[in-house]
Backbone as CSV, one residue per row, in Angstrom:
resi,resn,N_x,N_y,N_z,CA_x,CA_y,CA_z,C_x,C_y,C_z
1,MET,-59.394,-13.192,-17.923,-60.690,-12.877,-18.442,-60.909,-11.377,-18.226
2,GLU,-61.400,-10.706,-19.227,-61.664,-9.282,-19.113,-63.153,-9.013,-19.201
3,LEU,-63.575,-8.030,-18.454,-64.967,-7.604,-18.458,-65.030,-6.132,-18.811
4,LYS,-66.172,-5.708,-19.273,-66.373,-4.284,-19.484,-66.254,-3.590,-18.135
5,PRO,-65.760,-2.358,-18.120,-65.545,-1.653,-16.845,-66.776,-1.606,-15.944
6,GLU,-67.973,-1.507,-16.515,-69.176,-1.418,-15.667,-69.451,-2.721,-14.906
7,PHE,-68.863,-3.839,-15.334,-69.057,-5.115,-14.644,-67.918,-5.445,-13.680
8,GLN,-66.792,-4.752,-13.784,-65.613,-5.087,-12.984,-65.779,-4.768,-11.502
9,LEU,-66.583,-3.804,-11.169,-66.722,-3.399,-9.774,-67.938,-4.000,-9.079
10,ASP,-68.715,-4.780,-9.794,-69.943,-5.329,-9.235,-69.849,-6.849,-9.141
11,PRO,-69.664,-7.394,-7.932,-69.542,-8.849,-7.790,-70.764,-9.618,-8.281
12,SER,-71.934,-8.980,-8.315,-73.122,-9.691,-8.785,-73.012,-10.028,-10.272
13,ALA,-72.067,-9.417,-10.971,-71.846,-9.730,-12.387,-71.373,-11.174,-12.562
14,LEU,-70.822,-11.773,-11.527,-70.378,-13.169,-11.611,-71.546,-14.102,-11.911
15,ALA,-72.716,-13.760,-11.431,-73.894,-14.605,-11.662,-74.290,-14.631,-13.130
16,MET,-73.809,-13.668,-13.906,-74.147,-13.608,-15.330,-73.179,-14.414,-16.195
17,LEU,-72.121,-14.946,-15.589,-71.178,-15.763,-16.353,-71.767,-17.139,-16.619
18,PHE,-71.452,-17.681,-17.773,-71.899,-19.025,-18.124,-70.690,-19.929,-18.239
19,ILE,-70.819,-21.146,-17.743,-69.749,-22.128,-17.839,-70.296,-23.400,-18.489
20,HIS,-69.400,-24.213,-19.025,-69.819,-25.461,-19.666,-70.009,-26.556,-18.618
21,SER,-71.109,-27.261,-18.707,-71.356,-28.397,-17.821,-70.635,-29.622,-18.390
22,LYS,-70.747,-30.753,-17.688,-70.142,-32.001,-18.175,-70.714,-32.422,-19.515
23,THR,-71.960,-32.057,-19.749,-72.598,-32.428,-21.017,-72.315,-31.415,-22.122
24,GLY,-71.631,-30.324,-21.776,-71.299,-29.317,-22.772,-72.277,-28.165,-22.846
25,GLN,-73.381,-28.247,-22.104,-74.356,-27.162,-22.109,-73.842,-25.983,-21.293
26,LEU,-74.235,-24.779,-21.674,-73.875,-23.592,-20.907,-74.834,-23.433,-19.735
27,VAL,-74.265,-23.241,-18.548,-75.040,-23.103,-17.317,-74.607,-21.804,-16.646
28,PRO,-75.551,-20.984,-16.188,-75.147,-19.756,-15.488,-74.459,-20.103,-14.167
29,LEU,-73.367,-19.419,-13.892,-72.623,-19.667,-12.654,-73.512,-19.440,-11.439
30,GLY,-74.428,-18.497,-11.527,-75.357,-18.220,-10.432,-76.248,-19.404,-10.091
31,ALA,-76.422,-20.354,-11.021,-77.235,-21.534,-10.744,-76.457,-22.566,-9.926
32,MET,-75.154,-22.427,-9.871,-74.325,-23.418,-9.177,-73.633,-22.875,-7.943
33,ALA,-73.604,-21.555,-7.787,-72.845,-20.962,-6.684,-73.653,-19.844,-6.040
34,ASN,-73.424,-19.661,-4.759,-74.002,-18.528,-4.035,-72.906,-17.504,-3.832
35,PHE,-73.248,-16.253,-3.946,-72.276,-15.188,-3.785,-72.629,-14.366,-2.556
36,ASN,-71.677,-14.196,-1.672,-71.870,-13.412,-0.451,-70.787,-12.361,-0.357
37,ARG,-71.147,-11.202,0.109,-70.153,-10.161,0.376,-69.673,-10.332,1.806
38,GLU,-68.381,-10.511,1.955,-67.775,-10.688,3.279,-66.423,-10.018,3.293
39,VAL,-65.937,-9.792,4.480,-64.575,-9.303,4.632,-63.648,-10.493,4.479
40,GLY,-62.601,-10.343,3.715,-61.657,-11.436,3.504,-60.256,-10.894,3.295
41,PRO,-59.300,-11.768,3.199,-57.918,-11.319,3.014,-57.723,-10.700,1.631
42,LEU,-56.822,-9.734,1.567,-56.487,-9.137,0.280,-55.588,-10.050,-0.534
43,THR,-54.783,-10.835,0.163,-53.888,-11.772,-0.505,-53.903,-13.092,0.242
44,VAL,-53.488,-14.138,-0.435,-53.324,-15.451,0.189,-51.880,-15.865,-0.051
45,ASN,-51.118,-16.013,1.028,-49.725,-16.411,0.909,-49.626,-17.880,0.510
46,HIS,-48.559,-18.209,-0.200,-48.337,-19.580,-0.646,-46.903,-20.003,-0.354
47,LEU,-46.738,-21.280,-0.143,-45.430,-21.921,-0.095,-45.495,-22.992,-1.163
48,GLY,-44.800,-22.766,-2.267,-44.993,-23.604,-3.439,-46.362,-23.280,-3.999
49,GLN,-47.178,-24.292,-4.218,-48.523,-24.060,-4.731,-49.592,-24.147,-3.655
50,GLN,-49.190,-24.388,-2.417,-50.153,-24.550,-1.335,-50.347,-23.238,-0.578
51,PRO,-51.576,-22.924,-0.171,-51.787,-21.762,0.691,-51.001,-21.959,1.984
52,ALA,-50.434,-20.884,2.510,-49.557,-21.020,3.671,-49.756,-19.877,4.655
53,VAL,-49.463,-20.178,5.904,-49.430,-19.186,6.973,-48.042,-19.246,7.578
54,THR,-47.470,-18.096,7.840,-46.146,-18.045,8.446,-46.279,-17.621,9.898
55,LEU,-45.730,-18.407,10.791,-45.662,-18.058,12.207,-44.205,-17.781,12.534
56,SER,-43.929,-16.598,13.011,-42.558,-16.224,13.381,-42.457,-16.184,14.897
57,PHE,-41.247,-16.398,15.401,-41.065,-16.360,16.846,-39.645,-15.944,17.185
58,ASN,-39.495,-15.387,18.362,-38.189,-15.091,18.930,-38.021,-15.981,20.145
59,LEU,-36.787,-16.325,20.432,-36.527,-17.209,21.565,-36.102,-16.423,22.791
60,ASP,-36.602,-16.862,23.927,-36.097,-16.380,25.198,-34.659,-16.883,25.307
61,PRO,-33.747,-16.104,25.844,-32.348,-16.559,25.937,-32.166,-17.871,26.693
62,ARG,-33.136,-18.237,27.525,-33.030,-19.479,28.299,-33.600,-20.684,27.560
63,VAL,-34.129,-20.485,26.331,-34.753,-21.569,25.579,-33.924,-21.844,24.329
64,SER,-33.624,-23.109,24.100,-32.850,-23.480,22.911,-33.776,-23.601,21.709
65,ILE,-33.209,-23.504,20.527,-34.019,-23.651,19.315,-34.584,-25.070,19.217
66,GLY,-33.842,-26.047,19.736,-34.332,-27.421,19.763,-35.587,-27.561,20.612
67,GLN,-35.600,-26.905,21.783,-36.782,-26.936,22.644,-37.963,-26.247,21.965
68,ALA,-37.694,-25.131,21.286,-38.768,-24.402,20.595,-39.368,-25.255,19.481
69,ILE,-38.517,-25.914,18.704,-39.004,-26.769,17.622,-39.825,-27.924,18.177
70,GLU,-39.355,-28.505,19.259,-40.099,-29.604,19.895,-41.478,-29.130,20.361
71,SER,-41.539,-27.939,20.950,-42.822,-27.383,21.403,-43.743,-27.088,20.231
72,LEU,-43.184,-26.541,19.153,-43.988,-26.257,17.964,-44.566,-27.535,17.368
73,ASN,-43.735,-28.565,17.244,-44.207,-29.830,16.684,-45.279,-30.466,17.571
74,GLN,-45.107,-30.373,18.876,-46.098,-30.924,19.804,-47.415,-30.158,19.686
75,ALA,-47.346,-28.830,19.626,-48.560,-28.023,19.495,-49.264,-28.318,18.174
76,ALA,-48.492,-28.462,17.100,-49.087,-28.763,15.796,-49.798,-30.115,15.828
77,ALA,-49.184,-31.100,16.475,-49.798,-32.434,16.555,-51.101,-32.399,17.351
78,GLU,-51.156,-31.545,18.366,-52.345,-31.470,19.215,-53.452,-30.618,18.602
79,ILE,-53.078,-29.586,17.845,-54.059,-28.594,17.402,-54.495,-28.780,15.953
80,LEU,-53.544,-29.035,15.056,-53.867,-29.066,13.631,-54.536,-30.370,13.220
81,PRO,-55.532,-30.297,12.349,-56.115,-31.535,11.825,-55.104,-32.239,10.914
82,PRO,-55.277,-33.533,10.683,-54.302,-34.279,9.888,-54.190,-33.806,8.437
83,THR,-55.176,-33.053,7.960,-55.133,-32.582,6.582,-54.236,-31.363,6.396
84,ILE,-53.748,-30.793,7.504,-52.880,-29.621,7.427,-51.464,-30.039,7.778
85,SER,-50.544,-29.734,6.877,-49.147,-30.079,7.126,-48.405,-28.840,7.632
86,HIS,-47.270,-29.077,8.259,-46.445,-27.959,8.722,-44.984,-28.274,8.438
87,THR,-44.270,-27.243,8.087,-42.832,-27.362,7.847,-42.136,-26.178,8.479
88,LEU,-40.880,-26.356,8.746,-40.066,-25.275,9.278,-39.338,-24.586,8.138
89,GLN,-39.056,-23.324,8.323,-38.304,-22.547,7.356,-37.212,-21.775,8.112
90,GLY,-36.275,-21.256,7.381,-35.265,-20.385,7.967,-34.336,-21.107,8.919
91,SER,-34.016,-20.438,10.036,-33.067,-20.975,11.013,-33.541,-22.281,11.631
92,ALA,-34.839,-22.382,11.878,-35.375,-23.615,12.478,-35.203,-24.787,11.521
93,GLN,-35.431,-24.556,10.233,-35.242,-25.617,9.237,-33.765,-26.005,9.141
94,ALA,-32.883,-25.016,9.159,-31.449,-25.294,9.091,-31.001,-26.104,10.304
95,PHE,-31.514,-25.745,11.487,-31.176,-26.483,12.699,-31.650,-27.925,12.613
96,GLU,-32.915,-28.113,12.211,-33.466,-29.463,12.116,-32.708,-30.290,11.072
97,SER,-32.358,-29.680,9.948,-31.598,-30.380,8.910,-30.217,-30.775,9.411
98,SER,-29.598,-29.911,10.197,-28.267,-30.238,10.717,-28.322,-31.429,11.660
99,LEU,-29.427,-31.558,12.420,-29.574,-32.717,13.305,-29.751,-33.996,12.505
100,LYS,-30.540,-33.923,11.428,-30.755,-35.101,10.589,-29.464,-35.506,9.893
101,ASP,-28.699,-34.523,9.421,-27.434,-34.808,8.743,-26.411,-35.407,9.700
102,SER,-26.364,-34.898,10.935,-25.384,-35.413,11.890,-25.789,-36.790,12.414
103,ALA,-27.089,-37.095,12.428,-27.553,-38.399,12.922,-27.067,-39.526,12.028
104,CYS,-26.923,-39.264,10.739,-26.509,-40.320,9.832,-25.039,-40.674,10.036
105,CYS,-24.284,-39.742,10.601,-22.831,-39.948,10.690,-22.373,-40.224,12.117
106,SER,-23.271,-40.245,13.083,-22.846,-40.381,14.473,-22.286,-41.752,14.788
107,SER,-22.618,-42.764,14.000,-22.107,-44.104,14.279,-20.834,-44.407,13.501
108,TRP,-20.362,-43.478,12.692,-19.143,-43.715,11.934,-17.957,-43.808,12.897
109,PRO,-17.052,-44.707,12.610,-15.843,-44.735,13.448,-14.951,-43.528,13.109
110,PHE,-14.423,-42.913,14.120,-13.495,-41.796,13.916,-12.091,-42.265,14.255
111,TRP,-11.235,-42.292,13.239,-9.854,-42.733,13.464,-8.974,-41.583,13.732
């Protein structure tokens, strides 16, 4: 959507936009929404189509990646609400995947 330059820098111009209601009538956006000026992020990171936050970490030489993953999963279970999911990426994901892959084959007989 493009606006004339004089409206592009003024957030109050949003109140002058009209949208179609369920009945098809035009309703000013200002009648349905409140606009506040606040400090906010310049960008929102995504993983796929979902908003995402990346937490990076380094390991102490005395801590294994398995212990770190276990601690992260425990903290996520205690802190995050059920509506927020978490996944591992990078080396932690590769490590976890290798454990899942090896678990399927651990009962195979080795001749």
